[in-house]
N, C-alpha and C positions, 0 to 999 in steps of 0.2 A: 507492500502500499504508501509508502514511507517512498522507496524508488520508483516509482510513481507517479506519484506528486509530485516529484521533485525533479521524473522527468518531462510531462508534461506545466512550467510550472514559468509563467511568464518572467522576462527580461530581469524586466521593475521589480518580480519580486529577488530575483535571487542574486540582485543591483544587493537594495535595501539589507539581506541574510549578510552576503558580504562584505558590503559595509558598515554593515554595525556589528561581527564578531569581529573586525580589523577594529573601530575605533578604542576599543571595549578594548583589548590584548592592548593598545596600544596607550592603553591611560594608568592600566596595570602597569605596563615596564619602567610607566614614568613612574607612576608611585612607589615601584621597589630603589626604582634607577636616588630619586629623588632624597627617600627615606636611608638608605646607604649610603649617598654622598651626605647627610645632615639640610643638602637643601628643600631648605621654604619652600621656596615660590614655587619650582615643579614638579613637588610633591600637590600642593596645591593646587597649578595649572589642567595635574591633574586631573583633578573633580571633574570641573567641565567635559569634556575629552568623552570622560566618564560618559555624564551624563544624558550625552548630545548621542553614544553607540545604545546606549538602550533610548531615548527617543522615537531610534529610528527605528530599536529592536519593533514599538508593541506598532511605529508604522504599519511594517510585511508585516505585523499579526492582522495589519488588519485588510490588508492586500488579498495578504491571500483571505480570509474570509468573510471579502469578497464577489475572488475567483471562487469560494468553493458554490456562494448564494448561488451564483450565473450560471456553475453546475448542473445544479439541482433542478434548479426550472429549466431548465435545457430536459 
């Protein structure tokens, strides 16, 4: 089921998923590096990056829900 959905998912959904995962990963790496080097500015700047990744994740869920509703109606 999951492979079937992914293979038929729209390019928009795939782009949102990969963008969200990338931003969250970059934010976590920034947090780790900032705290390891005692760079408070870097650690603080990582929070909006993680937040943007989470927002993109939610947008991806909305796009996926709309796609599923369209498929069910057909």
